[in-house]
SERO-302622 format. One record per atom (N, C-alpha, C, CB): residue number from 1; residue in three letters; atom name; x, y, z. Coordinates in nm, 3 decimals. Glycine has a CB too. Layout:
BEGIN
R   vexpa   nuro   mardren        xx        yy        zz
R     NUM    ala        CA         X         Y         Z
...
! end
This chain:
BEGIN
R   vexpa   nuro   mardren        xx        yy        zz
R       1    unk         N     9.766     7.612    -2.457
R       1    unk        CA     9.832     7.484    -2.437
R       1    unk         C     9.803     7.435    -2.295
R       1    unk        CB     9.985     7.496    -2.462
R       2    unk         N     9.767     7.311    -2.281
R       2    unk        CA     9.738     7.253    -2.151
R       2    unk         C     9.869     7.217    -2.080
R       2    unk        CB     9.648     7.129    -2.165
R       3    unk         N     9.875     7.249    -1.952
R       3    unk        CA     9.996     7.220    -1.876
R       3    unk         C     9.963     7.134    -1.755
R       3    unk        CB    10.065     7.349    -1.832
R       4    unk         N    10.063     7.065    -1.707
R       4    unk        CA    10.048     6.984    -1.587
R       4    unk         C    10.110     7.053    -1.466
R       4    unk        CB    10.112     6.847    -1.607
R       5    unk         N    10.185     7.159    -1.490
R       5    unk        CA    10.250     7.229    -1.378
R       5    unk         C    10.158     7.338    -1.322
R       5    unk        CB    10.383     7.290    -1.424
R       6    unk         N    10.193     7.390    -1.208
R       6    unk        CA    10.118     7.500    -1.149
R       6    unk         C    10.132     7.623    -1.237
R       6    unk        CB    10.167     7.531    -1.005
R       7    unk         N    10.019     7.683    -1.277
R       7    unk        CA    10.028     7.800    -1.365
R       7    unk         C    10.098     7.917    -1.296
R       7    unk        CB     9.889     7.842    -1.411
R       8    unk         N    10.163     8.000    -1.376
R       8    unk        CA    10.230     8.119    -1.325
R       8    unk         C    10.131     8.234    -1.314
R       8    unk        CB    10.347     8.159    -1.414
R       9    unk         N    10.175     8.348    -1.269
R       9    unk        CA    10.314     8.375    -1.233
R       9    unk         C    10.350     8.315    -1.097
R       9    unk        CB    10.340     8.525    -1.233
R      10    unk         N    10.479     8.288    -1.083
R      10    unk        CA    10.532     8.244    -0.955
R      10    unk         C    10.612     8.359    -0.897
R      10    unk        CB    10.621     8.114    -0.971
R      11    unk         N    10.625     8.359    -0.766
R      11    unk        CA    10.700     8.466    -0.701
R      11    unk         C    10.771     8.411    -0.578
R      11    unk        CB    10.606     8.583    -0.663
R      12    unk         N    10.873     8.480    -0.538
R      12    unk        CA    10.942     8.448    -0.413
R      12    unk         C    10.865     8.523    -0.304
R      12    unk        CB    11.097     8.487    -0.415
R      13    unk         N    10.792     8.448    -0.224
R      13    unk        CA    10.697     8.508    -0.132
R      13    unk         C    10.755     8.534     0.006
R      13    unk        CB    10.578     8.421    -0.119
R      14    unk         N    10.827     8.437     0.058
R      14    unk        CA    10.871     8.452     0.196
R      14    unk         C    11.002     8.377     0.217
R      14    unk        CB    10.764     8.402     0.293
R      15    unk         N    11.061     8.410     0.328
R      15    unk        CA    11.186     8.343     0.366
R      15    unk         C    11.167     8.287     0.507
R      15    unk        CB    11.309     8.440     0.359
R      16    unk         N    11.210     8.166     0.525
R      16    unk        CA    11.210     8.110     0.660
R      16    unk         C    11.328     8.015     0.666
R      16    unk        CB    11.074     8.037     0.694
R      17    unk         N    11.362     7.970     0.781
R      17    unk        CA    11.476     7.881     0.790
R      17    unk         C    11.478     7.802     0.918
R      17    unk        CB    11.602     7.957     0.776
R      18    unk         N    11.549     7.695     0.912
R      18    unk        CA    11.574     7.614     1.029
R      18    unk         C    11.723     7.625     1.056
R      18    unk        CB    11.529     7.465     1.009
R      19    unk         N    11.758     7.651     1.177
R      19    unk        CA    11.897     7.674     1.219
R      19    unk         C    11.959     7.783     1.132
R      19    unk        CB    11.980     7.544     1.209
R      20    unk         N    12.068     7.753     1.063
R      20    unk        CA    12.139     7.857     0.988
R      20    unk         C    12.118     7.847     0.838
R      20    unk        CB    12.286     7.850     1.018
R      21    unk         N    12.014     7.777     0.792
R      21    unk        CA    11.992     7.759     0.648
R      21    unk         C    11.860     7.824     0.605
R      21    unk        CB    11.993     7.608     0.610
R      22    unk         N    11.861     7.955     0.573
R      22    unk        CA    11.738     8.018     0.526
R      22    unk         C    11.688     7.953     0.397
R      22    unk        CB    11.761     8.169     0.503
R      23    unk         N    11.560     7.972     0.370
R      23    unk        CA    11.498     7.914     0.251
R      23    unk         C    11.415     8.019     0.180
R      23    unk        CB    11.411     7.791     0.289
R      24    unk         N    11.410     8.010     0.049
R      24    unk        CA    11.321     8.093    -0.031
R      24    unk         C    11.204     8.006    -0.073
R      24    unk        CB    11.394     8.153    -0.156
R      25    unk         N    11.082     8.058    -0.056
R      25    unk        CA    10.962     7.983    -0.090
R      25    unk         C    10.905     8.041    -0.219
R      25    unk        CB    10.856     7.988     0.025
R      26    unk         N    10.886     7.955    -0.319
R      26    unk        CA    10.827     7.995    -0.446
R      26    unk         C    10.677     7.971    -0.436
R      26    unk        CB    10.890     7.917    -0.567
R      27    unk         N    10.598     8.078    -0.457
R      27    unk        CA    10.454     8.072    -0.441
R      27    unk         C    10.384     8.102    -0.573
R      27    unk        CB    10.408     8.170    -0.332
R      28    unk         N    10.259     8.059    -0.582
R      28    unk        CA    10.171     8.093    -0.694
R      28    unk         C    10.033     8.121    -0.637
R      28    unk        CB    10.165     7.977    -0.802
R      29    unk         N     9.953     8.197    -0.708
R      29    unk        CA     9.818     8.227    -0.662
R      29    unk         C     9.740     8.099    -0.638
R      29    unk        CB     9.745     8.316    -0.763
R      30    unk         N     9.674     8.091    -0.524
R      30    unk        CA     9.590     7.977    -0.494
R      30    unk         C     9.664     7.850    -0.456
R      30    unk        CB     9.504     7.948    -0.608
R      31    unk         N     9.796     7.859    -0.441
R      31    unk        CA     9.877     7.741    -0.408
R      31    unk         C     9.961     7.774    -0.285
R      31    unk        CB     9.967     7.697    -0.529
R      32    unk         N     9.967     7.681    -0.192
R      32    unk        CA    10.044     7.706    -0.070
R      32    unk         C    10.190     7.732    -0.104
R      32    unk        CB    10.032     7.587     0.026
R      33    unk         N    10.251     7.643    -0.180
R      33    unk        CA    10.388     7.667    -0.228
R      33    unk         C    10.416     7.577    -0.347
R      33    unk        CB    10.490     7.641    -0.115
R      34    unk         N    10.497     7.630    -0.438
R      34    unk        CA    10.538     7.557    -0.557
R      34    unk         C    10.670     7.485    -0.531
R      34    unk        CB    10.551     7.651    -0.679
R      35    unk         N    10.762     7.555    -0.465
R      35    unk        CA    10.894     7.498    -0.439
R      35    unk         C    10.958     7.570    -0.320
R      35    unk        CB    10.985     7.509    -0.564
R      36    unk         N    11.052     7.503    -0.260
R      36    unk        CA    11.132     7.563    -0.152
R      36    unk         C    11.278     7.547    -0.191
R      36    unk        CB    11.101     7.496    -0.012
R      37    unk         N    11.350     7.657    -0.190
R      37    unk        CA    11.492     7.656    -0.225
R      37    unk         C    11.572     7.684    -0.098
R      37    unk        CB    11.525     7.761    -0.337
R      38    unk         N    11.650     7.589    -0.058
R      38    unk        CA    11.729     7.603     0.064
R      38    unk         C    11.871     7.651     0.032
R      38    unk        CB    11.734     7.469     0.139
R      39    unk         N    11.927     7.721     0.125
R      39    unk        CA    12.068     7.761     0.110
R      39    unk         C    12.161     7.653     0.162
R      39    unk        CB    12.094     7.893     0.184
R      40    unk         N    12.104     7.552     0.225
R      40    unk        CA    12.186     7.443     0.279
R      40    unk         C    12.259     7.370     0.166
R      40    unk        CB    12.099     7.344     0.359
R      41    unk         N    12.389     7.360     0.174
R      41    unk        CA    12.468     7.287     0.075
R      41    unk         C    12.498     7.367    -0.051
R      41    unk        CB    12.397     7.163     0.037
R      42    unk         N    12.459     7.494    -0.055
R      42    unk        CA    12.484     7.580    -0.171
R      42    unk         C    12.605     7.666    -0.141
R      42    unk        CB    12.360     7.667    -0.206
R      43    unk         N    12.680     7.703    -0.244
R      43    unk        CA    12.805     7.777    -0.227
R      43    unk         C    12.789     7.900    -0.138
R      43    unk        CB    12.859     7.818    -0.362
R      44    unk         N    12.685     7.979    -0.164
R      44    unk        CA    12.663     8.099    -0.081
R      44    unk         C    12.520     8.147    -0.099
R      44    unk        CB    12.763     8.210    -0.119
R      45    unk         N    12.485     8.248    -0.020
R      45    unk        CA    12.349     8.303    -0.021
R      45    unk         C    12.309     8.354    -0.159
R      45    unk        CB    12.337     8.417     0.081
R      46    unk         N    12.402     8.419    -0.229
R      46    unk        CA    12.372     8.474    -0.361
R      46    unk         C    12.334     8.365    -0.461
R      46    unk        CB    12.492     8.553    -0.413
R      47    unk         N    12.401     8.251    -0.455
R      47    unk        CA    12.369     8.139    -0.544
R      47    unk         C    12.229     8.086    -0.514
R      47    unk        CB    12.475     8.026    -0.530
R      48    unk         N    12.197     8.070    -0.387
R      48    unk        CA    12.064     8.020    -0.349
R      48    unk         C    11.956     8.117    -0.395
R      48    unk        CB    12.055     7.998    -0.197
R      49    unk         N    11.978     8.247    -0.377
R      49    unk        CA    11.880     8.347    -0.419
R      49    unk         C    11.866     8.348    -0.572
R      49    unk        CB    11.920     8.486    -0.368
R      50    unk         N    11.976     8.332    -0.644
R      50    unk        CA    11.970     8.326    -0.791
R      50    unk         C    11.893     8.202    -0.836
R      50    unk        CB    12.113     8.325    -0.851
R      51    unk         N    11.913     8.091    -0.767
R      51    unk        CA    11.838     7.968    -0.799
R      51    unk         C    11.688     7.992    -0.779
R      51    unk        CB    11.886     7.850    -0.711
R      52    unk         N    11.653     8.057    -0.670
R      52    unk        CA    11.511     8.084    -0.642
R      52    unk         C    11.451     8.175    -0.749
R      52    unk        CB    11.495     8.148    -0.503
R      53    unk         N    11.524     8.280    -0.790
R      53    unk        CA    11.474     8.370    -0.894
R      53    unk         C    11.453     8.295    -1.026
R      53    unk        CB    11.572     8.486    -0.915
R      54    unk         N    11.547     8.208    -1.061
R      54    unk        CA    11.536     8.132    -1.185
R      54    unk         C    11.414     8.040    -1.181
R      54    unk        CB    11.664     8.051    -1.211
R      55    unk         N    11.393     7.972    -1.070
R      55    unk        CA    11.277     7.884    -1.056
R      55    unk         C    11.149     7.966    -1.063
R      55    unk        CB    11.284     7.804    -0.924
R      56    unk         N    11.145     8.079    -0.996
R      56    unk        CA    11.025     8.163    -0.996
R      56    unk         C    10.990     8.215    -1.136
R      56    unk        CB    11.044     8.280    -0.901
R      57    unk         N    11.090     8.229    -1.222
R      57    unk        CA    11.067     8.279    -1.358
R      57    unk         C    11.036     8.167    -1.458
R      57    unk        CB    11.189     8.355    -1.405
R      58    unk         N    11.035     8.042    -1.415
R      58    unk        CA    11.012     7.929    -1.507
R      58    unk         C    10.885     7.943    -1.591
R      58    unk        CB    11.006     7.801    -1.429
R      59    unk         N    10.770     7.979    -1.533
R      59    unk        CA    10.651     7.991    -1.619
R      59    unk         C    10.666     8.098    -1.727
R      59    unk        CB    10.529     8.023    -1.533
R      60    unk         N    10.730     8.208    -1.693
R      60    unk        CA    10.751     8.316    -1.790
R      60    unk         C    10.849     8.271    -1.900
R      60    unk        CB    10.804     8.443    -1.720
R      61    unk         N    10.953     8.201    -1.861
R      61    unk        CA    11.049     8.150    -1.960
R      61    unk         C    10.980     8.051    -2.054
R      61    unk        CB    11.169     8.083    -1.890
R      62    unk         N    10.896     7.964    -1.999
R      62    unk        CA    10.821     7.869    -2.082
R      62    unk         C    10.730     7.944    -2.179
R      62    unk        CB    10.738     7.772    -1.994
R      63    unk         N    10.660     8.045    -2.130
R      63    unk        CA    10.571     8.123    -2.216
R      63    unk         C    10.650     8.192    -2.328
R      63    unk        CB    10.495     8.227    -2.134
R      64    unk         N    10.768     8.240    -2.296
R      64    unk        CA    10.853     8.306    -2.397
R      64    unk         C    10.890     8.208    -2.508
R      64    unk        CB    10.980     8.363    -2.331
R      65    unk         N    10.926     8.087    -2.470
R      65    unk        CA    10.963     7.986    -2.571
R      65    unk         C    10.841     7.946    -2.654
R      65    unk        CB    11.024     7.861    -2.502
R      66    unk         N    10.725     7.930    -2.589
R      66    unk        CA    10.604     7.897    -2.663
R      66    unk         C    10.569     8.008    -2.762
R      66    unk        CB    10.485     7.873    -2.566
R      67    unk         N    10.583     8.134    -2.720
R      67    unk        CA    10.558     8.247    -2.809
R      67    unk         C    10.657     8.249    -2.926
R      67    unk        CB    10.566     8.380    -2.732
R      68    unk         N    10.782     8.213    -2.898
R      68    unk        CA    10.882     8.209    -3.004
R      68    unk         C    10.847     8.102    -3.108
R      68    unk        CB    11.020     8.182    -2.946
R      69    unk         N    10.801     7.987    -3.061
R      69    unk        CA    10.762     7.882    -3.155
R      69    unk         C    10.645     7.926    -3.241
R      69    unk        CB    10.726     7.753    -3.080
R      70    unk         N    10.549     7.996    -3.181
R      70    unk        CA    10.436     8.048    -3.257
R      70    unk         C    10.484     8.151    -3.360
R      70    unk        CB    10.331     8.111    -3.163
R      71    unk         N    10.574     8.237    -3.319
R      71    unk        CA    10.629     8.338    -3.410
R      71    unk         C    10.701     8.273    -3.527
R      71    unk        CB    10.724     8.433    -3.335
R      72    unk         N    10.780     8.170    -3.497
R      72    unk        CA    10.851     8.099    -3.605
R      72    unk         C    10.752     8.034    -3.701
R      72    unk        CB    10.946     7.992    -3.545
R      73    unk         N    10.642     7.980    -3.648
R      73    unk        CA    10.540     7.920    -3.734
R      73    unk         C    10.478     8.026    -3.824
R      73    unk        CB    10.431     7.849    -3.650
R      74    unk         N    10.452     8.144    -3.769
R      74    unk        CA    10.396     8.253    -3.848
R      74    unk         C    10.493     8.295    -3.957
R      74    unk        CB    10.362     8.374    -3.758
R      75    unk         N    10.621     8.296    -3.925
R      75    unk        CA    10.722     8.339    -4.022
R      75    unk         C    10.730     8.244    -4.141
R      75    unk        CB    10.858     8.348    -3.954
R      76    unk         N    10.689     8.120    -4.123
R      76    unk        CA    10.694     8.022    -4.231
R      76    unk         C    10.581     8.041    -4.331
R      76    unk        CB    10.689     7.882    -4.175
R      77    unk         N    10.475     8.108    -4.289
R      77    unk        CA    10.358     8.129    -4.376
R      77    unk         C    10.388     8.243    -4.472
R      77    unk        CB    10.230     8.159    -4.291
R      78    unk         N    10.371     8.219    -4.602
R      78    unk        CA    10.395     8.328    -4.697
R      78    unk         C    10.302     8.445    -4.668
R      78    unk        CB    10.374     8.279    -4.843
R      79    unk         N    10.359     8.565    -4.667
R      79    unk        CA    10.282     8.685    -4.637
R      79    unk         C    10.265     8.770    -4.761
R      79    unk        CB    10.348     8.765    -4.526
R      80    unk         N    10.147     8.827    -4.774
R      80    unk        CA    10.124     8.923    -4.881
R      80    unk         C    10.179     9.057    -4.836
R      80    unk        CB     9.972     8.933    -4.917
R      81    unk         N    10.215     9.139    -4.931
R      81    unk        CA    10.263     9.272    -4.894
R      81    unk         C    10.147     9.355    -4.842
R      81    unk        CB    10.330     9.341    -5.014
R      82    unk         N    10.176     9.450    -4.761
R      82    unk        CA    10.072     9.534    -4.702
R      82    unk         C    10.107     9.564    -4.558
R      82    unk        CB     9.934     9.467    -4.711
R      83    unk         N    10.010     9.584    -4.477
R      83    unk        CA    10.030     9.618    -4.336
R      83    unk         C    10.045     9.492    -4.251
R      83    unk        CB     9.914     9.704    -4.285
R      84    unk         N    10.150     9.419    -4.275
R      84    unk        CA    10.181     9.301    -4.195
R      84    unk         C    10.323     9.314    -4.145
R      84    unk        CB    10.162     9.170    -4.277
R      85    unk         N    10.351     9.248    -4.035
R      85    unk        CA    10.486     9.251    -3.981
R      85    unk         C    10.580     9.173    -4.072
R      85    unk        CB    10.489     9.193    -3.837
R      86    unk         N    10.698     9.226    -4.089
R      86    unk        CA    10.798     9.154    -4.168
R      86    unk         C    10.866     9.050    -4.078
R      86    unk        CB    10.903     9.252    -4.228
R      87    unk         N    10.939     8.960    -4.140
R      87    unk        CA    11.015     8.863    -4.061
R      87    unk         C    11.114     8.933    -3.969
R      87    unk        CB    11.088     8.765    -4.152
R      88    unk         N    11.172     9.043    -4.017
R      88    unk        CA    11.265     9.119    -3.933
R      88    unk         C    11.193     9.175    -3.810
R      88    unk        CB    11.330     9.234    -4.015
R      89    unk         N    11.070     9.222    -3.829
R      89    unk        CA    10.991     9.272    -3.716
R      89    unk         C    10.964     9.160    -3.615
R      89    unk        CB    10.857     9.332    -3.766
R      90    unk         N    10.927     9.044    -3.667
R      90    unk        CA    10.897     8.932    -3.579
R      90    unk         C    11.023     8.884    -3.506
R      90    unk        CB    10.836     8.816    -3.659
R      91    unk         N    11.135     8.883    -3.576
R      91    unk        CA    11.261     8.845    -3.510
R      91    unk         C    11.298     8.943    -3.400
R      91    unk        CB    11.374     8.836    -3.614
R      92    unk         N    11.275     9.071    -3.422
R      92    unk        CA    11.304     9.172    -3.321
R      92    unk         C    11.214     9.153    -3.199
R      92    unk        CB    11.286     9.313    -3.379
R      93    unk         N    11.087     9.122    -3.223
R      93    unk        CA    10.995     9.095    -3.112
R      93    unk         C    11.044     8.975    -3.032
R      93    unk        CB    10.852     9.071    -3.164
R      94    unk         N    11.084     8.869    -3.102
R      94    unk        CA    11.137     8.750    -3.035
R      94    unk         C    11.262     8.783    -2.956
R      94    unk        CB    11.166     8.639    -3.136
R      95    unk         N    11.353     8.855    -3.017
R      95    unk        CA    11.479     8.892    -2.951
R      95    unk         C    11.451     8.971    -2.823
R      95    unk        CB    11.569     8.975    -3.046
R      96    unk         N    11.362     9.070    -2.833
R      96    unk        CA    11.330     9.152    -2.716
R      96    unk         C    11.265     9.068    -2.607
R      96    unk        CB    11.237     9.267    -2.755
R      97    unk         N    11.177     8.976    -2.647
R      97    unk        CA    11.109     8.889    -2.551
R      97    unk         C    11.208     8.797    -2.481
R      97    unk        CB    11.002     8.807    -2.622
R      98    unk         N    11.300     8.739    -2.556
R      98    unk        CA    11.404     8.654    -2.497
R      98    unk         C    11.489     8.733    -2.399
R      98    unk        CB    11.493     8.594    -2.607
R      99    unk         N    11.532     8.852    -2.440
R      99    unk        CA    11.619     8.931    -2.354
R      99    unk         C    11.548     8.972    -2.226
R      99    unk        CB    11.669     9.055    -2.429
R     100    unk         N    11.422     9.009    -2.236
R     100    unk        CA    11.344     9.048    -2.118
R     100    unk         C    11.331     8.930    -2.021
R     100    unk        CB    11.205     9.099    -2.159
R     101    unk         N    11.303     8.811    -2.075
R     101    unk        CA    11.289     8.692    -1.992
R     101    unk         C    11.421     8.658    -1.923
R     101    unk        CB    11.240     8.572    -2.076
R     102    unk         N    11.530     8.666    -1.997
R     102    unk        CA    11.662     8.637    -1.940
R     102    unk         C    11.697     8.740    -1.833
R     102    unk        CB    11.770     8.636    -2.050
R     103    unk         N    11.675     8.867    -1.863
R     103    unk        CA    11.706     8.972    -1.767
R     103    unk         C    11.628     8.953    -1.637
R     103    unk        CB    11.676     9.110    -1.827
R     104    unk         N    11.500     8.920    -1.648
R     104    unk        CA    11.417     8.902    -1.531
R     104    unk         C    11.464     8.781    -1.448
R     104    unk        CB    11.270     8.884    -1.572
R     105    unk         N    11.503     8.675    -1.515
R     105    unk        CA    11.548     8.553    -1.445
R     105    unk         C    11.686     8.571    -1.384
R     105    unk        CB    11.551     8.436    -1.541
R     106    unk         N    11.767     8.660    -1.439
R     106    unk        CA    11.905     8.675    -1.394
R     106    unk         C    11.928     8.796    -1.304
R     106    unk        CB    11.995     8.687    -1.514
R     107    unk         N    11.821     8.860    -1.257
R     107    unk        CA    11.835     8.978    -1.171
R     107    unk         C    11.945     8.965    -1.069
R     107    unk        CB    11.707     9.005    -1.100
! end
């Protein structure tokens, strides 16, 4: 699928700040920076860091949803019996993929 956004993976690369407001910089390979998340105006440091982690995981979350849509499309196709994944198998793969993406974003 063609995208207009900076391809992932993204990562929290560095921290810098002006005065008392540190910032998290979201980086990607070959790109100076994707986003900067400031702690200025945010409830506390933990909230700002959680925001940065969620933004950094955006490409992975998008990929997870795209994979889920593909899996759902596969599930709609009638399958012959034999060595093929069942719908239950595909649902388990989707569930595990969703949970992994959520866990990574919510560290």
